[in-house]
C-alpha positions as CSV (number, residue, x, y, z in Angstrom):
1,L,15.5,64.8,-45.6
2,G,14.9,63.4,-42.1
3,A,12.0,62.4,-40.0
4,I,9.9,64.8,-38.0
5,K,9.9,63.9,-34.3
6,A,7.2,65.1,-31.9
7,G,8.4,67.2,-29.1
8,A,8.8,70.9,-28.5
9,A,12.6,70.8,-28.7
10,F,12.6,69.5,-32.3
11,H,10.8,72.6,-33.6
12,D,10.0,76.2,-32.8
13,Q,8.1,79.0,-34.5
14,D,10.8,79.4,-37.2
15,H,12.6,76.1,-37.5
16,V,12.1,72.4,-37.7
17,W,15.0,70.0,-37.0
18,P,14.2,66.6,-38.6
19,V,16.1,63.7,-37.2
20,G,18.5,62.4,-39.9
21,F,18.6,65.6,-41.9
22,R,22.1,66.1,-43.4
23,C,23.8,68.9,-45.3
24,R,27.3,69.3,-46.7
25,T,29.5,72.4,-47.0
26,M,33.1,73.2,-47.9
27,Q,35.0,75.1,-45.2
28,P,38.6,75.4,-44.0
29,S,39.9,72.2,-42.4
30,M,40.3,72.0,-38.7
31,A,43.6,70.2,-39.3
32,D,44.9,72.4,-42.0
33,P,43.0,75.7,-42.4
34,D,44.7,76.5,-45.7
35,K,42.8,73.7,-47.3
36,K,39.0,73.5,-47.7
37,V,37.4,70.2,-46.9
38,E,33.8,68.8,-46.9
39,Y,31.9,68.9,-43.6
40,V,28.7,67.1,-43.0
41,C,26.2,68.5,-40.4
42,E,23.4,66.2,-39.3
43,V,20.6,66.2,-36.9
44,L,20.6,63.3,-34.4
45,D,18.0,62.1,-32.0
46,G,19.2,63.1,-28.6
47,G,16.1,61.7,-26.9
48,S,14.3,64.8,-25.5
49,R,16.1,67.2,-27.9
50,P,18.0,67.2,-31.1
51,L,21.8,66.9,-31.3
52,F,23.8,68.5,-34.1
53,R,26.9,66.6,-35.3
54,V,29.5,68.1,-37.6
55,T,32.0,65.6,-39.1
56,C,35.0,66.0,-41.3
57,D,37.4,63.3,-42.5
58,K,40.5,64.5,-40.7
59,A,39.1,65.6,-37.3
60,D,37.1,64.3,-34.4
61,D,33.3,64.8,-34.6
62,V,31.8,67.9,-33.0
63,V,28.4,67.3,-31.2
64,S,26.3,70.0,-29.6
65,T,22.7,70.7,-28.5
66,S,22.6,73.5,-31.1
67,A,23.8,73.9,-34.7
68,A,25.4,77.2,-33.7
69,G,27.2,75.5,-30.8
70,A,28.6,72.8,-33.1
71,W,29.8,75.3,-35.7
72,S,31.3,77.6,-33.1
73,E,33.4,74.6,-31.9
74,V,34.5,74.0,-35.5
75,A,35.5,77.6,-35.9
76,S,37.4,77.5,-32.6
77,R,39.3,74.5,-33.8
78,V,40.1,76.2,-37.1
79,R,41.4,79.3,-35.2
80,Q,43.4,77.1,-32.9
81,A,45.0,75.3,-35.9
82,R,45.9,78.7,-37.3
83,G,47.6,79.6,-34.1
84,A,45.1,82.3,-33.2
85,A,43.3,80.7,-30.3
């Protein structure tokens, strides 16, 4: 489930982001939005703060300093692939 790292950036009043935590979800593909593919989101050790990486088999990894930022980039790429950028 991940390792708890000391440091204010790795937790707040409502959340804890354990380094190494991974989750999986099925979402529209960034390459072909008509198909659903498995994405893996994981928390990485960015030194002073967590990094959030979203990976999918057929696309480049997305890395951000927030989970919302990573998923926003995925959504943007899906929209772009649909031609609605």
